[in-house]
N, C-alpha and C positions, 0 to 999 in steps of 0.2 A: 637634134629633140631628143631629150633620154625619155626611155620610158622605165615606170617606175611601177610594182603594182602597191595598192592603195595599201593593204594590210602589213606591207613587209617596209614601205618608207621609214627612214630613219626620224625621228621626233623631230630635232633640230631644223631637217629638211621638209617638213610639213609644217611647223610653227613659221617656217618663213613664206611656203606658199599660204597660208591663210592670211599670216599679219600684212604680203606684200606691201604698196605705198604707204599703207596705215603706218608702217613703224617711222618713214621717212616722216610724215607730214608731222608725226608728235613726238618728234626728238627735240631734247630741252635746248641744244645750243641753238635749232630753226625756230622753235618758239621766242628764245629769248631772241633772236635775231629779228624778225619780225614786229617784237614788240616795240624795239628799240626807234624802228623806223615810222611805225604808227605814233608814238610821243614824238619824232621828232616833226611829222605830218600837223599833228594836235599844235604844235608850238608854234611853226613856221607853214602849215598852207603850201601855198603854190609856191612859194622857193624852195620848200623838202621837196614837193613834186618833180620841180625842173635841175635839180640837185641830184635827185635818185637817178630818174632817169640818164644823167648822164656818167652815172658811177657804176650804176648795173646793168645797161643796156647799150652802153657806149655812142649816146644819142644827145647830141646837144639843141637842147631846146631852150625856147624865150617862154616866159608865161601864156602873152598874146597868143603863142599856139597852142596850147593846151587845150583849147578849143579847134573842134575841125567846122572852118566857117562852109558855106554856104557854095563859094564859088569851089574851093575841093571838093565836095559833092558833085556838085553841075561837073566839074574836070571827070570825074570819074566813071562815069558814062560813056565816054569816051573811049576807056581804056579795059571796056567790058563788052566783049561780043556779043552779036544779039543772041545766038546761041545761048550761052552761060546765063545771061540776062533771063531768057524763057526757060530753062531750066531753074533757075533761082525762083519767078512766079510763079512756076508749076511746084515744087516745093512747097511754098507759100498758102498755095490756096489747098492743099493735102492736108499740111496740120493748122491748118485753118477749118477745116469741116470736122477732122478729128477733135477737134475743139471745142466746136460748136456741137457738135453731138455729143462733148462728155461735160457739155457745162450745164448745172443743174439751175430750175427755173429761180428765181430774183426771189420770188416771196413763196412760202408753199407752209397753208397753216390746215389743220383738221380737229375737228373736234371728235376728240378722242372717248368722252362719256360725255352725258349728259350735263352741260353747260363749261365744260371745262373744253377750255380751244388752245392746241399749242402746235409751233412748230418752227419755220427755221427761215432767215433772210439771208441772203450771201449779200456780198458787200464789196469791189476790190480794193485792195490796199491801194493807198495812195500814189507811191513812189516807188521805184524800183529801179538798182543798178545792174548793169549785165556784163561779166566781162567777157571778151572774147578773146583768147589764146592767139599768140600771133609766131613764138620763137622757133616753133617747127615748121611750119607753114602758113598756109591764107585758109582761114575758115568761115567762109559767109555761111555755113550749112549753121553751123556753132548759135549764131545770131538769129536764125530763123528761128530753131528750135526753141530756142532762150524768147525771145519775143514775140512771136507769132501769139503764145498762149497769153503773155501778157496782154495784148490788143485787141483779144476777145473777151478777157476777163474785164477791159475796161479801163485798166489804168491810167490814169490822168498824165502823169509823168515818168518819161521811160529815161533813163542813160544811160548811152554804151560808154564804155570804157573799153581800151585793146591800146598795145604795146604798141607804139612806133617801127616803123620799118626802119633798116640801117641809115636810109637817108631823110628820115624823119617825116617821112610822106606816111598816108594811114593806106592800110589797105585797100585797092578800089572797089574791089567786088562786095566787100565789109560795107561801103558807103551805099553801095546801090543798091544792097540788100534793106539795110537801113531805112532808105528814105523809099523802098517801096514799102514800107513798114508803116511809113510816116513819122519814121523816129529822126529828131533834126539833132538831138542833143546828144554830140558823138564826142568824145575826149582821147585823149591819146598823151600815155605815160609809162614809168614803169610800174605796173601791175601790182605790187607791194603797195607800192605808194599811195597808187591808185585806188584800191581797195579800202585804204583807212580813210583814204580822202572824201569817198562819196559813203561813207559810216559818220564822220564828223563834220563834211561840207568843208570848203575853203570859199576864197573869192571867187572863182572859179567853176567849181564841180559844184554840183548841188547834193545834199545830203539827202538820203535817201532812206526808207523804212525796212527795204530790204534790198541784200543783194545776192549773186552767186554769178557762176559760172566756172566752168572746168578750166585746169591750170597744174604749174606745177605743183611740188610738195609747199614751193615757198609762198603763192598765191592761197592753196588751200589752205593753210595755217592760218595767215590773216586774214582769209574770210573768218577762218572759226573764232580768233584772237576779237577780233572787231565786234564779235558777238556782247562781249561788255560793256560798248557803249551804247546799247540798246539796238543795234539792225539786225533784222530777223533774216537768217540764214535760206536761200531757198534749199538747197539741197547738198551734200558733200558731194561735190563733184571732181573728185584728184585725178590719177593715171587712168589711163581707158585699162580694160578688162573683156575677158571673153573668156565662155566657156562654151564647149558642143559637147553632149551627152549623145551618144552612139551606140548604136549595139552591131550586130554582126552584119545587118543589111545596108546598114549607110556606106555610100560610094565613096571609099578612100580618096578620091580625084578631087570630090568637090571638100573632105576635109580638111584637107590640106589648103586648099584656096582658100576657105573660110576661117582656118587658124590662120593665115599670112593678112584677113582683112583689118583684124584690130593691132596685131603684131606689127606691123609698122609706123604704129604710132611714135614709139618712143622706149627709148631702156629701163626705165619704170613702167612699162606698161608689164601685163600679165595675160600670157596667154595660155588655158590649157584644155586637153582632149582628153574626157575619160569615158571609158567604155568597157564593154564588159568581154569585148572579143580582143584578146592580144595581137589576132593575126591581122586584123584593123589596125592598131596603131602603128604596128610591123608595116603594113603596105603604106599608111600615110610618114612614117618617115622615109623610106626610103623615096616616096615622089617629094617631098617637101624643098630639096637640094633642085630638083629641076624648075620648079614654080619660084622659088627664089633667086633663080638667074635670070628672071623676065624683070627684075625690080634694079633700079639702079643700086650705083654699089652704095652709097649713104643710106638708103632707105633698108637695105640687104641685111645693114649692122644692126639697124636698127631692132629687125625682126629678128635676125637670131637670136638677138639678148633677150627679147621678147619670151621666145620660145624658152629660154635655159632660165637667167636667172632666178624668175618667179613663176615659169610656166613649166610645160612639158608635156606627157603623156601621162595619165594612171589610169591605169588596170585593176578593177574593180572585179567583186569574185562573184557576186549577184546584183541584178538592177536595183535593190532594195539598199545595197550599199552603197552602188553609185548616188542614185539619190538624196540620200542621207550626206552624202559629202557633197552635194551641190550647194543643199540647205544649209550648211554649216558654210560652205565657201560663201554663199549669197551674192554671185556674180552680177558684175554690171550688167555685162550684154548675155544670154544663154538661148543657144540653139537646140533644140531636141531633132534628131535625126535617127529617128527609131521608127520600127514596125507601126506603130502607134505612138505618135507624138500624143496626141488629146488624151490617151489613157494615162502618160508621164503627165502632161500639165496637170492634173488632180493631183499629182503628190507634189508640188512643186507649190512653196510656201516661200522662200527667199531668193527673188531675181529682180534686177533692175527691170528687164522687157526678157519676153519670150517668144521666141519665133520657132513656130511649128515646122519643120520639116526641111528637107536640102532646096527646095525651090524659092526658098527665105531667107538669104542671104543675111548678113548683118548690115550691108552696104545697101543695101534695099531699105531696111530700115531707118539706117542714117538719114538717106537722102529723099526717098521716095510715098513712104508709104501714108506719113505722117501720124504715125506713135512718134512718142516723145525720145530725144536720143540724148538730153541731158538726163543722164540716170546716176544714182547712185553706185560710187565706189567705197572698196578698202572694208567692203563686208555690211557696210551701214544701208543695204536693202532688206536688214533684217528689219531695221525701224521706222525706213523712211522710203516716200518715193519718186520717181521720176518726175522731171519740173512740166507741167501741164497745165489748164487753166485753172483747174482745184489749186496749184500754188498759190496765184495771187490773188483768190478770192479769203474772204474771212466768215465766219459764219456769225451768227445774230441770234438768239433765241428768241420765241415770242410767244407773248401764253395772255390769256382771254380769262374770265371767270365772271358766270354772270351770279347774279347773288345767292343763289339755293344753291349752285356747286360751292360756297366759298362756306355758305352753312353747312355741308357735308362733309365739308375737310376740317373744319372747325374741330371737333376733338384732336384729332390728327396733330397739327401745327401745334394745339395747345401741350399736348404731351410731351413732341419732342423739345418743344420752347423749355418749360419745366426742369425738364432733366438736364437740358445742355446751362438749365440757369442764365436764361435771355428772356429776363419779364417784358422788355419791351415788344418782343416777339410776338410773345402770348398777348400785350394788352391791343397789339394792333389789330387784330380781330376781336376780340372779344368785346372790344370797346365799341366795335362798327353795331354792332344788336344789341348792347348792353350799355348805352350814354352812359356817361361819369357825370 
């Protein structure tokens, strides 16, 4: 892990850190590639899904195997031991509890002034497709964090998409997690082609109103591109990234452990330690090799890449400078490891999630607390949020005027209507009181 002073880092290196995987997602050649696949799915439907899965995933499927059948879901229970099933059930329960706490009332109305009542009505979107990655491992926790809020919101149609394993099967833990949540529409195929299929609909895959899920830059680029077909994107969930903001009070061993938490995801991940104490950065740098040695060789290689390519340690001159960089970077995951994390929390504007203190590791939030783990990446935490029950709800404004209130508002309506040259607007209120 390289240590750099924030004020002295080379501009080119700084830009690479700030852009991280976003540069790959929006690369013109990648966007052109995914558009070709989308257009192929639009033309040929299921046949394009089968061909893309063979070409890009090396898995031969037939169209009748695109959907996972009930028998395979039942068999998945035999491959998932009781301990894992209980862990998934516990995770679902905590995510459900958090989202039920967060869910607003279906209807809220208030008389804001005499005779003028206004409010808001929340209803779930009708259908959603969620992508569960599989290229770098098995991720039932991703299904739990994406699907549970949709269930709490009351989404009627939920479709799950996942890439097949090399033998053509679907990951059994993902199937069991989906079944525990009552989701039976599960499909397997190439990720980019599958995203296109959910946006467009095919003979086998349903067309959905919204979709999303974490994936490699190709899958994320596809999700962005299909918005042109009228589907809404849940969030920008690209390659994972994390940041730890630490001062001189932080435990360097815990810092090293928590840096590796997200670093082991992949070479396109980004992991940064930002601190006001250079001595802490040096201690973390010294401890990392010991903890890296506990990882399997292939995970160790991923972690080392995430700590170097887009990551590393940055030393800030002041805590104000460090916080400003956090807000500029807008990390997916942020842990605050300082003397008073609640004080620093008040200064954080841009982050997918904020974890306070060194007893709150990223893995606890990923699996056990219940807060969302599907969070915006690539700097999009500046403008969008993680996936919660709110993501699956749409708001409809509601208003009610009694007669005297409309009379009171009439001059305002008429004045603006005349200025904007909308005579029917004016007529709509005037003719109620002055019949023509």
